[in-house]
C-alpha positions, 0 to 999 in steps of 0.5 A: 500500500502506498504511503499517504503523503502528508505535508509537514507543518510546525506551529511555534507558540510565541505569545508568552511573557516570560515574567520570571525573566523580568526585568529584561523580559517585558510585554513587547519584548518577552524572553523568546524575542531576546538573545538569552544564550547562543546566537540569535533570539530564542525564537530565531533559534527555534525556527533555525532548528526546524529548517532542515525538516520544515519549509519556511512557508509551513512554519506557523507562529502564534503570537499576540497583538503586542508582539506581532511586529517583532515576531514578523521581523524575526521569522523568515520572509516566507513565514511572515504570512503564517504569523497568527495573531490572537486578539486575546490570550486563551491558552494553548488549546485555543492557540493550537486549535486555531493553527490547526484550522489554518493548516487544514485550509492551507494544505487543503486537507490533512497534514502533519503538525508539530507544536513547539514552544518558542523559548526553549534551549536545545544543546544537541540539534542533530539529536533533536532533529532525529527525534522530531523526525521520528515523532512525526513518523509515529504521528503519521498514524491517525490513531496517535498523539505523540509527546516528547518527554525529557528524561529528568536529571533531578527531582524538579517541582517546577515541571509537569511529568509524563508517566509512561508504561514500561513496555516500549513500542519499537517504531522505525528503530525508535523507542516509543512508550504508551502514556499512562497519565500526565501529572502536574508540578509535584511536591518534592518528595513525590518528585523524588519518587518519580525520579527514582522510578525511571518511568517519568519524563518531564513534559516539555510541551512538544506535541506531534499529530495529524491535524485531523487527529487534533481537531477530532480530539478538540471536537470531542473534548472541547466541542464549544471551542471547536465549533467557535474555531470552525466559525472562524475557519470559515472566514480564513482568506476572506475580508471578514476574517479579522472581525470574526476572529475578534468577535469569537476568540475572546469567548473561547475556553481558557485551558491548556491542551494538556488539560483539555485533550491529552489528559482526557485522551489517556483515560479514553480507550476510544480515543487516539493513543497518546505516546511519549518518546524520550528526548535526550537533546540537551533541553532546558526551558530556561525558565528563570535566571537560576536556570540560565546560571546553571546552563552557563556556569562551568563549575558549581560556584562560578560567578557568571558575569554578563557585562563589565564586572569584578568580584572579590571573595564572591561565588555562585553569582549571576550578574547581568549588567551590560550598561554599567560596571558592577563590583561585588564583594563578599556575596554568594549565590545572588542574581543581579540583573540591570535593565537600565530602568530596573534592577533585580537582586535576589538569591538564586534559589528565589529566582522562581519568585520573580514572577511575583514581582511582575504581579505586584507591578501589575497590581500597582499599575506600573506599566512603564516597568512591564 
């Protein structure tokens, strides 16, 4: 039997704010639009990794009104007309569903679809490409939804986990595991148990499926959202599309694709099988200044200095101050980030709390700092 030809499309989710990277990450210039590590911005690196597998006019980016201008500047020329702008944020189920309808329209039928965050770091590009190609091959079968799982290296409480069944399915030389369940951020003792068991992976938010598979699941589990998106899809390419998008999109359910579809599908024998592929690709979500320190530091107590600085009797500090000289004396394990109009100082182990400062700034209506 001839193998069905399906075009490959990638959807990059680029609408977040990266609040834990304040004060550098702001509403119009969030983490994925900044050069954090390596060459180019996080979005540019994400696109560059995909280029060997996905044509530029098959790369879709979902973003928001505030970021759309900069996003279009950073994606390839042939990808700019594939930038989809949400009039209001409605989480990943809505964003991915909108992109799926657009892909179905552009492909004039079914297609393969990779969904990827815009702001993750991948150290091993070649292995990443091999793993993504394998995931797309597995997802060719209409009964499958595939996620990449990151083998955990520590008892992390800040990530969601994927529990896999022990029996692997060999698909074209790739070990693929059925998913038993998805679990949210666990307490420390539970995370330690997950790490010791060997059956849990970190959920990095990278998904692969046919467009028809995703839309079928969306119709079953979020029928109202599916129906609303279908009404938007009917206007794609027409003059009334922007008005219909604004009218309908804000009313969609605000829920992640993990909660809305994947978790439910693992519990539903009648739905497509959810599978996980372990991905040892040097992944980091660079979710905080602490995570960036860990990527850049060559030793446990090294001072990471981004900008002119000198330290005395100090260790384990992350100091980013491109515009002014910093002298640090007798300090340990601090994060110091200067953005010109704001200065962040906190212990490295409190870097996850930076997002709370952003919420405080919002409550105080200090928009100039957001």
